N, C-alpha and C positions, 0 to 999 in steps of 0.2 A: 493235447498232454495239458494235463492238470498243472497248473501254476502252485509251488510248495506255499503253504501257509507263512503270513509274515509274524514272526513271533513278537510277544508282548514287549520284550526287552527293544525288540527293532523299533515298534511303534512307538514305545517309550523315547527314545532316543530323538526320534522324528519328532515327537511333540515337545520334549525339551527345547530342540533346536530352533524349531518355528516359532515357539513362545518366546524364546529369548530376541530373536530376530525381530518379532512384533514390538516388544517391550524397547528396543533401542530405538525403534523408528517413530516412536511415538512422544508426544512432549513430556511426558510422566517422567521418563528416564533423564531428560535435560534438566528437568526442574528440580530435581532430588540432586543432580550434578550440580546445578547452579549454586542451589543452599550449602552443599558440602564446601565449594569453593568459596562462597561467602564467609561462611563460619571460620574454617580451616584456613583457607589463604586469606581471608581478611584480617583475621587476629594475628598470622603470622607474619605479613606486612607491618601491620601495626605496630609489632613488637620490635620488628627490625629498625623501624623509622624513629620510635621512642626509645629504643636502647635498651639493654640489660634492667637499667633502674625500674621500667615499667613491667619488665617480665617479673623479676624478683617481687615486686610488690604485689602485684596481682595473682600471681601463681606460684609463689613460693620461691625459695632459694636454692631449690635442687630440681634437677632434671624430673626425679621421680613426680615432685609436686605439680611441676608444670604440664608432664603428660596426663597425669591425674586430674588435672584443670580441665583440660582440654576434652578429655574423654567423658566429663560431665554431660557433655551434649550427646552421646552416643544413644540413650535413650530415646530422644525426641527425634533423632534422625531414623532410629530403628522403626519408631512407630510412624513416622511420615513414608518411609520406603515400604513397609509392611501394607499400610492401609492403600498406597499407590499400586503396588503389584500385586496384593492380594483380596482387595475391597470387592472387587468385580470378577475375580478368577471364575467364579461359579455362575453368578447371576447372569453374565453376559450372554449364556446359553440359554436363559429363559426369560430374559428382558429383550434381546434383541433379534433380529431376523438371522443373524449368524448362526444361532442355535439349531434351527431346522436342518442346517448343513451340517455342522459338526456332530450333532447326536445322530445324525442317520448314516455316519462312516460306520465300518466294522470293526470300531475300535471299543474295548472295554472302557466305561467311565472311570473305573479305577486307575486305569491306565493314562486317562485325559488327565484326571485330577494330579496323578503322581508326577505327569510330565510338568505341569502347570506349577506345580509346588516346587518343585527342583529348580524350574527356570527363574522364578520368583526369588527364590533362595541364594542362587548363584549370582543374578544381578543386584540382588540387596548387599549380598557379602562383598561384591567388587565395589560397590561404591563406598561401603563403609570403611573397605580397605584403603581407599583413598583418603579418607578421614585419619585412620590411624597412621597413613604415611605423613601426613602433615604434623601430626603428633611426634612422631618418630623423628623425623628431619628437623623440626623445631629443637626438639631435646637434644640430637646431637649438636646442631649450629650453636646453640647458647649454652651449652654444657659439655660437650665434646662426647664421643661414643662411649668412653671408659665408665660413664655414670650413668649410662642406661641399665635400668633394672630389666633385664632382658627375659628372665623367666617370669616374672611378675606380669610383663607385658603380653608375653605368651598366655598367660592365663586369663588376663583379660579379655584376649581375643577370641579364646576358645567360649568365654563367657558371652561374648557377642554373637557368636555364632549360634549358641543356644537361645538365647534371647530372639533371634531371628527366626528361628525354628519356631518358639513359643508364639510370638506375634502372628507371623505368618499363618499358623494353625488356627489361631482365634479370627484372624481376618478371613480365612478361608470358611470358618464357620459362621459367622454373620453373612457372608455372601450367598451360603448357600440358601439362607432364609429370607434373602431380598430377593425381588423379581426385577429391582432396577439396579444395574451397575453403579449408577452415581450415588444412589441412597446407600448402597452396601460400602461404598469409599469414604461418603461423608460419615456414616454411622460408626464407622470403624476408628476414626481419627476423634470423633467427638467422646466416643466410650472411653478410648484409652487416655487422651489427653486430658480430657474434662471430667467425666464421670469418676473413673478409677481416681483421678487426683483429690477431688471432692472427698469420697469416700475413706480413702486414706488418712486424708487429715481429720476428719470428724474421729476416725478410730484413734487416731494418735492422740487428740485432745480428750476424748472421753474415756478410753479404755488404756490401751498399751500397744506399743509396737510388735509385739509378739502377735497380735491380732492381723498384722499386715502379711501373714505368710501366705494368704489368698491370692494377694497381689502381685502381677508380674511386674509392677511398676517398682514395686519395693525389691523385688529379686535384681532388678537392673543396676540397683544403687550398689552391688558388689563390683560391676566393672569398673569404674574409676577406683573405688577401695582397693581391689587386687592387685591394682598398681605400687599402691603404697604398702599396702600388708601383706600381701601375698596368699597363703593360706591361712595365716593367723585369724583365730575367731576374731568376728564382728558381728554387725548387725545389718544387715544379713550375713550370715556365714557363707563363704563360697559354696560349701556342700547344701546349705538350705537354698540358695538360689539355684543351684543344679536341679534339686529336686523340685522346685516350682517350674521351672522353665520346659523339664521334661514332662511332667504332668500336663501342663498346657498344650504342648506338643501332642502327647499321645492322645488325649483326651479328646480336644477339638478337632483334631484331625480326623478322630475315629466318627464322631458326630458329623463332620462335614463329607464324608464320607458316605456315611449312612444315608444322609437326607439326599445328596447328589444323586445316588443309586435308586432311590426311590421317585424323584422327581419325575414330572411328565411335561415333555417339552410343549 
């Protein structure tokens, strides 16, 4: 009796589940978790010890300003998580022996890539959600639930999700042109944290901020700003950040898929 073919959807779910299990069992997950605890938990504990005066002096006198201040760390955390979970997502198949087994499986490469991307996105979102929880509960503890800008906070969270999409797509793309998992990971962090920051700074000094519309780091500035200003026009505006992040996601993910599909093990 012939066994029925396994659907792409079933293979996708298996890929997601196995990849998430692999992430949780590695040190990279716990490294990011420790960083989030150090920043979110450490600042929260410091605020409790020092009291409201320290909170009001450092992060403003409202829950909105407090939460926006903490969420200023989101872009850094998103880059770290994106690099750790996406920087070697493709290069591991061509830079390690595991690729000989993985690529020999009767699974389409686009299914493998999609499963890995979804797993990286879910794990990254989980970790950043923990950081959001620190910001939210801190705002409630110091200022009360009635002062929380719930709509603006939700808007900021959606922008964070889009940011993760864009950064992971960029990391997957860099991974697809790297033969070493370590190099792919390190290059992703260096490009986003160092190179992009330098280029953005030069453009601001020499030209104008409008020329930063190419940069996903510029787009990430809308995440804390959305908490304070919501959909109001800013620099960047919410719609500008959304467009930039979507273009990064579609463009770099398409390139990653194309390169991954054509590479030989």
